[in-house]
C-alpha positions as CSV (number, residue, x, y, z in Angstrom):
1,X,-33.5,10.6,-15.6
2,X,-31.7,10.9,-12.3
3,X,-32.8,7.5,-11.4
4,X,-30.6,6.0,-14.2
5,X,-27.5,7.0,-12.3
6,X,-28.8,5.0,-9.2
7,X,-27.9,8.1,-6.9
8,X,-27.7,6.1,-3.6
9,X,-25.1,3.8,-5.0
10,X,-23.1,6.7,-6.7
11,X,-23.1,8.6,-3.4
12,X,-21.3,5.5,-1.7
13,X,-18.8,5.4,-4.5
14,X,-18.1,9.1,-4.4
15,X,-17.5,9.1,-0.7
16,X,-14.9,6.4,-1.1
17,X,-13.1,8.5,-3.8
18,X,-13.2,11.5,-1.4
19,X,-11.8,9.4,1.2
20,X,-8.8,8.3,-1.0
21,X,-8.2,12.0,-1.6
22,X,-8.4,12.9,2.0
23,X,-6.0,10.3,3.2
24,X,-3.4,10.8,0.3
25,X,-0.2,12.6,1.4
26,X,0.8,16.2,0.0
27,X,-1.2,19.4,-0.6
28,X,-4.7,19.0,-1.9
29,X,-5.6,21.4,-4.8
30,X,-9.2,22.7,-4.3
31,X,-10.1,22.8,-8.1
32,X,-8.6,19.3,-8.5
33,X,-10.6,18.1,-5.8
34,X,-13.7,19.4,-7.0
35,X,-13.1,18.0,-10.6
36,X,-12.4,14.6,-9.0
37,X,-15.8,14.4,-7.1
38,X,-17.7,15.8,-10.1
39,X,-15.9,13.5,-12.4
40,X,-16.3,10.4,-10.5
41,X,-20.0,11.2,-10.0
42,X,-20.4,11.5,-13.8
43,X,-18.5,8.3,-14.5
44,X,-20.4,6.4,-12.0
45,X,-23.7,7.8,-13.4
46,X,-22.6,6.8,-16.8
47,X,-21.7,3.3,-15.8
48,X,-25.2,2.9,-14.0
49,X,-27.0,4.4,-17.0
50,X,-25.4,1.8,-19.5
51,X,-26.0,-0.9,-16.8
52,X,-29.8,0.1,-17.1
53,X,-29.8,0.0,-20.7
54,X,-27.8,-3.5,-21.0
55,X,-30.1,-5.1,-18.2
56,X,-33.4,-3.5,-19.0
57,X,-35.0,-7.0,-19.9
58,X,-33.5,-8.6,-16.8
59,X,-34.7,-5.8,-14.6
60,X,-38.3,-6.2,-15.9
61,X,-38.3,-9.6,-14.6
62,X,-37.1,-8.8,-11.0
63,X,-39.4,-7.4,-8.5
64,X,-36.6,-5.1,-6.9
65,X,-35.9,-3.5,-10.3
66,X,-39.0,-3.6,-12.4
67,X,-39.9,0.0,-11.6
68,X,-36.6,1.5,-12.8
69,X,-37.1,3.9,-15.7
70,X,-36.5,1.7,-18.7
71,X,-38.5,-1.5,-17.7
72,X,-41.3,0.7,-16.4
73,X,-41.4,2.5,-19.8
74,X,-40.8,6.0,-18.2
75,X,-37.8,6.6,-20.5
76,X,-36.8,5.4,-23.9
77,X,-33.5,3.1,-24.0
78,X,-31.7,5.7,-26.2
79,X,-31.8,8.1,-23.4
80,X,-29.8,5.8,-21.1
81,X,-27.3,5.2,-24.0
82,X,-27.0,9.0,-24.5
83,X,-26.3,9.5,-20.8
84,X,-24.0,6.6,-20.5
85,X,-21.9,7.9,-23.6
86,X,-22.1,11.7,-23.0
87,X,-21.3,12.0,-19.3
88,X,-17.7,10.2,-19.6
89,X,-17.2,12.3,-22.8
90,X,-17.0,15.2,-20.4
91,X,-15.8,13.6,-17.3
92,X,-12.7,11.7,-18.6
93,X,-11.1,14.8,-20.3
94,X,-11.8,16.9,-17.3
95,X,-10.2,14.3,-15.0
96,X,-7.2,14.2,-17.4
97,X,-6.7,17.9,-17.4
98,X,-7.5,19.0,-14.0
99,X,-6.1,16.0,-11.9
100,X,-3.9,13.8,-14.1
101,X,-3.8,11.1,-16.8
102,X,-3.6,8.3,-14.4
103,X,-6.7,9.2,-12.5
104,X,-8.6,9.5,-15.9
105,X,-7.1,6.1,-17.0
106,X,-8.4,4.5,-13.8
107,X,-11.8,6.0,-14.3
108,X,-12.0,4.7,-17.8
109,X,-10.9,1.3,-16.7
110,X,-13.6,1.1,-14.0
111,X,-16.2,2.2,-16.5
112,X,-15.1,-0.5,-19.2
113,X,-14.8,-3.4,-16.6
114,X,-18.4,-2.5,-15.0
115,X,-20.1,-2.1,-18.4
116,X,-18.2,-4.3,-20.8
117,X,-17.1,-7.1,-18.6
118,X,-19.0,-7.3,-15.3
119,X,-22.5,-6.5,-16.6
120,X,-22.8,-9.2,-19.2
121,X,-20.8,-11.7,-17.0
122,X,-23.5,-11.6,-14.3
123,X,-25.7,-13.7,-16.6
124,X,-23.0,-16.4,-17.3
125,X,-20.9,-16.9,-14.3
126,X,-20.7,-16.5,-10.6
127,X,-17.0,-15.2,-10.9
128,X,-18.7,-11.9,-11.7
129,X,-18.6,-11.4,-8.0
130,X,-14.9,-10.9,-8.1
131,X,-14.8,-8.9,-11.3
132,X,-17.4,-6.6,-10.2
133,X,-15.3,-5.8,-7.1
134,X,-12.5,-4.3,-9.3
135,X,-14.4,-1.1,-10.5
136,X,-15.9,-0.8,-7.1
137,X,-12.6,-0.6,-5.5
138,X,-11.1,1.8,-7.9
139,X,-12.6,5.2,-6.7
140,X,-10.5,5.4,-3.5
141,X,-7.5,4.8,-5.7
142,X,-8.6,7.6,-8.0
143,X,-8.7,9.9,-5.0
144,X,-5.2,8.9,-4.1
145,X,-3.8,9.3,-7.5
146,X,-5.6,12.6,-8.0
147,X,-3.4,14.0,-5.1
148,X,-0.1,12.0,-5.8
149,X,-0.2,11.3,-9.5
150,X,1.1,7.8,-8.8
151,X,0.4,4.3,-7.7
152,X,1.9,3.4,-4.5
153,X,1.3,1.2,-1.5
154,X,-1.1,3.6,0.3
155,X,-3.4,3.8,-2.6
156,X,-3.3,0.1,-3.4
157,X,-4.0,-0.6,0.2
158,X,-7.3,1.4,-0.1
159,X,-8.0,-0.5,-3.3
160,X,-7.5,-3.7,-1.6
161,X,-9.7,-2.7,1.5
162,X,-12.6,-1.9,-0.8
163,X,-12.1,-5.0,-2.9
164,X,-12.2,-7.3,0.0
165,X,-15.2,-5.4,1.6
166,X,-17.3,-5.9,-1.5
167,X,-17.0,-9.7,-1.4
168,X,-19.2,-10.4,1.8
169,X,-21.3,-7.4,0.9
170,X,-22.5,-8.9,-2.3
171,X,-22.3,-12.5,-1.1
172,X,-25.0,-11.3,1.5
173,X,-27.2,-9.8,-1.2
174,X,-26.9,-12.8,-3.4
175,X,-28.5,-14.8,-0.5
176,X,-31.3,-12.7,0.6
177,X,-32.3,-11.7,-3.0
178,X,-31.6,-14.9,-4.7
179,X,-35.2,-15.6,-5.6
180,X,-35.4,-12.4,-7.5
181,X,-32.1,-12.9,-9.1
182,X,-33.4,-16.3,-10.3
183,X,-36.3,-14.6,-11.9
184,X,-33.8,-12.3,-13.7
185,X,-31.6,-15.1,-14.9
186,X,-28.5,-13.8,-13.0
187,X,-26.0,-16.4,-11.9
188,X,-25.1,-15.0,-8.5
189,X,-23.1,-17.0,-6.2
190,X,-25.9,-18.2,-3.8
191,X,-27.8,-19.6,-6.9
192,X,-24.8,-21.3,-8.4
193,X,-23.2,-22.6,-5.2
194,X,-25.9,-22.9,-2.7
195,X,-26.5,-21.0,0.5
196,X,-24.1,-23.2,2.5
197,X,-21.0,-22.4,0.4
198,X,-22.1,-18.8,0.2
199,X,-22.2,-18.4,3.9
200,X,-18.8,-20.2,4.2
201,X,-17.4,-17.6,1.6
202,X,-19.0,-14.7,3.5
203,X,-17.2,-15.8,6.7
204,X,-13.9,-16.3,5.0
205,X,-14.0,-13.0,3.3
206,X,-15.1,-11.1,6.4
207,X,-12.2,-12.7,8.4
208,X,-9.8,-11.5,5.6
209,X,-11.1,-7.9,6.1
210,X,-9.4,-7.8,9.5
211,X,-5.8,-8.1,8.4
212,X,-6.4,-6.2,5.1
213,X,-8.0,-3.2,7.1
214,X,-5.0,-3.2,9.4
215,X,-2.4,-2.9,6.5
216,X,-3.1,0.9,6.6
217,X,-1.3,1.2,9.9
218,X,2.3,0.4,8.8
219,X,1.7,2.6,5.8
220,X,1.1,5.5,8.1
221,X,-2.5,6.1,7.0
222,X,-4.0,5.4,10.4
223,X,-3.2,5.4,14.1
224,X,-3.9,3.4,17.2
225,X,-7.6,4.5,17.6
226,X,-8.2,3.3,14.0
227,X,-6.6,0.1,14.8
228,X,-8.8,-0.6,17.7
229,X,-12.0,0.4,15.7
230,X,-10.9,-1.7,12.7
231,X,-10.2,-4.7,15.0
232,X,-13.6,-4.4,16.8
233,X,-15.6,-3.9,13.5
234,X,-13.8,-6.8,11.7
235,X,-14.3,-9.1,14.8
236,X,-17.9,-8.2,15.1
237,X,-18.6,-8.6,11.3
238,X,-16.6,-12.0,11.2
239,X,-18.5,-13.3,14.3
240,X,-21.9,-12.6,12.7
241,X,-20.6,-14.1,9.4
242,X,-19.4,-17.2,11.2
243,X,-22.9,-17.5,12.9
244,X,-24.4,-18.0,9.5
245,X,-22.6,-21.4,9.2
246,X,-25.2,-22.7,11.6
247,X,-28.1,-21.2,9.8
248,X,-30.7,-23.3,8.1
249,X,-31.9,-23.1,4.6
250,X,-33.6,-20.0,3.6
251,X,-32.3,-17.8,6.5
252,X,-33.1,-14.5,4.7
253,X,-33.3,-12.5,7.8
254,X,-29.7,-13.5,8.7
255,X,-28.6,-12.8,5.2
256,X,-30.3,-9.4,5.1
257,X,-28.8,-8.5,8.6
258,X,-25.3,-9.4,7.3
259,X,-25.8,-7.1,4.3
260,X,-26.7,-4.3,6.5
261,X,-23.8,-5.0,8.8
262,X,-21.3,-4.8,5.9
263,X,-22.6,-1.2,5.1
264,X,-22.4,-0.2,8.9
265,X,-18.8,-1.6,8.8
266,X,-17.6,0.5,5.9
267,X,-19.3,3.6,7.2
268,X,-17.7,3.3,10.6
269,X,-14.3,2.2,9.3
270,X,-14.2,5.2,7.0
271,X,-15.4,7.6,9.7
272,X,-12.5,6.2,12.0
273,X,-10.0,6.9,9.1
274,X,-11.2,10.4,8.6
275,X,-11.1,11.3,12.3
276,X,-7.5,10.0,12.7
277,X,-6.3,11.3,9.4
278,X,-3.1,13.4,9.5
């Protein structure tokens, strides 16, 4: 049953929520912080469980996902529905009570967009890339609002950073797993627009990460050490992304390396933020 929550993906999301809380100004309440992490974990688990239910037929056709609990027959579909509806029934009131209503509303919005809009949209339009980046960018904003109780430039800058990061990340995935996505009938960017356009978008969105990551400086969320790290990481990722413009058709190794580099980028960038936080 734990596999329904996609724990590795959930861990990344929870870490970004914790990052938003850590970077937010003001005093951090221990109970509120605990509820934020637990509530975020439950909401992400619910979103993933409902995604498993809605895409169980798609997952059965794809090599990467056919061993998930529902397509493999290890769990009945009603279990995923029960988990997907039961977890937020606990998490959202707890977030509202122990943090604030704004944080709970953001969690509900992320759940709604991911399950109701993004999941079915993947089978219809490549624009799902941009829609799916919204719920993925909300957790650090939740961390921020849990501490401050308001939307302000610092939290929105973290949202923008995670939104922009997801674009090259998922463009890379759409390239190196496009044959599997084709079997599943998902209209990912690389299948709809081709590798050449996808590599160009990957390069453009990687370049955009450099100025977006540096907006944290004038907002007082990071110092000079972070500026150096962010510039170096952004330049390195952009350089590799630009090298993809000269790759031939079917350059799966390059696309997979690009995907791994996006993960390394985010990990090191947040490490630099944590180290340099006030």
